[in-house]
N, C-alpha and C positions, 0 to 999 in steps of 0.2 A: 365538308366541316359544317357542324351545326351552326345557325346564328349565335345560339346561347356561347357554346363553347367561343366562337370568335369573338364575343363582346367580352366573355371573362379574359381570355389571352390580351385583349388590346388593352383592358384596364389595368392587367397585371404589369402589361410593359410600361406602359405611361406613368399608372399611379403606385405600383407597388402592391404586397401582398396586404390586403386589406386590416389582418391582424397586426400586422406590424406598424401600419399606420395610427392605430388607436394608441401606441406609445406616444407620450407628450414630447414633443420635438421632432418626431420621425417626419421625414419627407421623402416625395416622391423620389424614383429612380432618375438620375442625372447621368450625364455622360461629359468625358473632357472633350472641349472643342478640337475641330481639327487642327491639326499642326500646319501651318501656311508654308508653302513651298517659297523657294527664293525667288523675289523680283525678277521678272525677264525685263530686259533693258527696253526704254522706251522705242516705239517704232519710229525712225527718223522722221518718216513722212505724216503721220497722225499724231504723234506725240503720245500717245497712248501706252500705259504700261499696265501689264498683266502679272496678277500672282497666282498661283493654284490655291484652290481651298480644299476641294475633293477632286481626285483624280481616279476615278474608279479603274483606269485602263492599267494604272501604274501598280507595282508590287508595294509601292512606298503605301499606298491606303491601307495594306494589310489584308486585303481579301474579304471573303465571306464572313468571317469573324468577325471583323470590324463592322461591316455593314450590320449584321444582326445584332449589335449593342447597340447602334446608333440609329438605324432606321426599320420603321415598322408600319403595317398597312392601317389605315385609320379609315374606316369607311362608314357609310350612313348606318350600319348597324347598331352604333352607338345610340341611334335615335330612333329606333325600330324599323329602318330599313332592309332592302334584301339586296343589296349590291355587295359584290364579294371581290377581292382583289389581293395580290399575293406580291411581296418585293423579294427580289431575288438578284444575286449577281450572275450576270450572262456573259458568253462569249458571243461579240459579233464579229463582222467582218473587218472591223477596225480595230478590235481589241475589246476588253472588260467594259461592261457598264452596268449601272444599275437599272434593273427592269421593273416597272409597275404594269401588272397585267391583270385583267380579270373580267369582271361583268357588272356594266355599270345598269341599273333600273331605278325606276321612279315608283315603282310597287311599295305598298307600306310606307308611302309618304317621305320616301328617300331622293337620292338623285346624285350621289356622289361616291367617289373611291378615292383615295390619297395614298400618300407615302409621308409620313412625318417624322423628323428625329426627335428623340429625347430633348430636354433641355441640358444646354449645354450648360457645365458649370467649372469653371467660371464663364461668363457671358464671350462669344467669340467678339473680338475687336478687331474692326475693319476701318476704323479711324483713319484718316487720309486717303481712303478710296472712295470713287464716286457710284460706283455701279457694280453689278454683277454680270458674267457671260456664261451660257449656258449652252454646251453641244448637245443636242438632242435630236431623235429620230421617232416622229409619232406615227399617228394613225389617220391625221387629215383633221382631228378635234382641236378645239380651242380649251388649252390647258391653262392654269394659272400657278405661280409660284408665291409663295406667300413666306414672310419674314414677320416673326414676333420679338419686338425689344423690351418685353416683359416676362417674367417668369410663370405667368398665370396660364392657366390651362383654356377651360371653356370663358366665356363672358370677358374677354379680352380683347383691345384694339388688336388688327391684323393689318398688315400692308401688302397687298398683292399685286401683281402684275400681270396681266392675259397675254396670251400668244398663242398663235396660230400654227400648226405644225403641217406638215405635207407628208403625206402616207409614203414610208417606206424611204424617206430621204433625211441625210444628216443636214442641221443647220444651225448655225449659231446663232443664240437669242440674248441679244445683248440691251441691259435697259439701267438707267438712272436711278438711284435711290429715289431721287425727288419727284421722279416721273410715277412711282407707286401710287395705285389708291388705298388711302387709309379708310378700313371697313370698320363700322364702331360695332358695339357686342351685339345690337340688335339687327344687325345686316344690312344695316343702311349704309349708304355711302357717307362718309363725313363732310362737311359743308368747310371743312378747312384743308388747307394743305399738308402734303406731307410733313410729318415732325419726326420720321425715323431717325433713331439715334444708331449709326454704325457702329458706335464704340460698345454697344449693350445688345447684341443680337443672341436671341436666347433659342430660337430654333427656325428650322427651314421645313417647309411642306410642299409638296407636288400634288396638285389637285386637278382633278376633272369634275366638273360640277355642271347640274342642269342650270345654275344661275351665271350669269357674266359677273360683272362688279353689281354688290348688293344684290338686289332682287331682280335685276333685269335679266331676262331670258338669253340663256347661251344660244346663239343660233347655229352653233356647229355641234352643238350636243346630239348625240345620237344613242338610244338605249341599247346595251348590247354589247358584243367583246369590245374591248379596249386595250391600247397598249402603248407604253412610251417607254424609250429608255435615255439614259443620262449619260454622257461618258464623262463629263467632267463640269465643275462648277468654279469659276474662276473671279476674281475681284478685278476690276480695273480702275485706272484713276486718268485724269486728264488735266492739263495745264488749264484747259479752257473747256468746260460742259458745253456750252453752247455749241462751239466749233467741232465737238465730237458728236452733237445731234446732227448737225449738217451734214460731215464726213460720212455717217451711216448711210445716207440716200434711202435706197431701196432696200436696205438690209433691216431696218427697224421699222415695222408699221403699226399704226393704229389699228385699234381693231375695226370689222366693218360696222357701216351704221346699223343702228339698231332695226331691226324687224329683215334686214338682209339674209335672204336664203338662196340656196343652189338652185339653180333652174331644174326643171324635170329630167334633162338629158345630160347633165354634168355631176360628176363624182365630186366627193368634198374637195380633194386635193386640186381640181380643176377650178373649183369655188374659191379655195385658198388663194391659187395663184390670179385670176381674175380682180380679187378684191385688193392683193398686193400689187398688182401691174394694170392699173386701169389702163385700158386705149383712149387717147388724147382725143 
């Protein structure tokens, strides 16, 4: 697909027909927020309760039709880049999943591929919950999950959480809303703590970028083919978030230190494992 057509398709999906937008009061296309599933009873040991937001393996999600109305690729073509990705519903060994696959390149000044939802209207209300859990299978690179609590498009504050994947391995990625990094409109890290309002979530975005947080380089980004699958997105709550952090142990990791890179003889997956499970 040509870059111009991809740009036009992306603009139409998120911003609508430009002629209609000239009509006073016309707004960009939106989508109803996902219907939350029934909250599962809290685990007796951890005290953590989960509630499904998007379960792509379930028929309740609605299949490819709902996916096509809600999610769309958003790549660096919007800024002149040459990366290209596709969002689709696929069958995996464990069930259906949302899959983002394509080629990421820094040519043309770009360097990112992503899948983003249309804005939810009304906003998704996750008040009472402390964070999200993603069930993902990646390619060994570092991705980010982004949330916006405003209805703006570009030039708005976004909250990001970076996580590392292990190639061809399903993992659960859990994070607290308070642990997300606030990124201001100019791409810099905010100097203030996260102020994400879980009661007003307008969009989700799954992102692979040459940048980590802000303008820091992503040490696990590699130009070329990429692929990540998401089976489910859940909300979670805990009576004690700090206790939750302690209980996560080695399942929740901080990113490797800036400048960390794989050794010459190790794969990206081995590098992630080494960073996540350092020897004493």
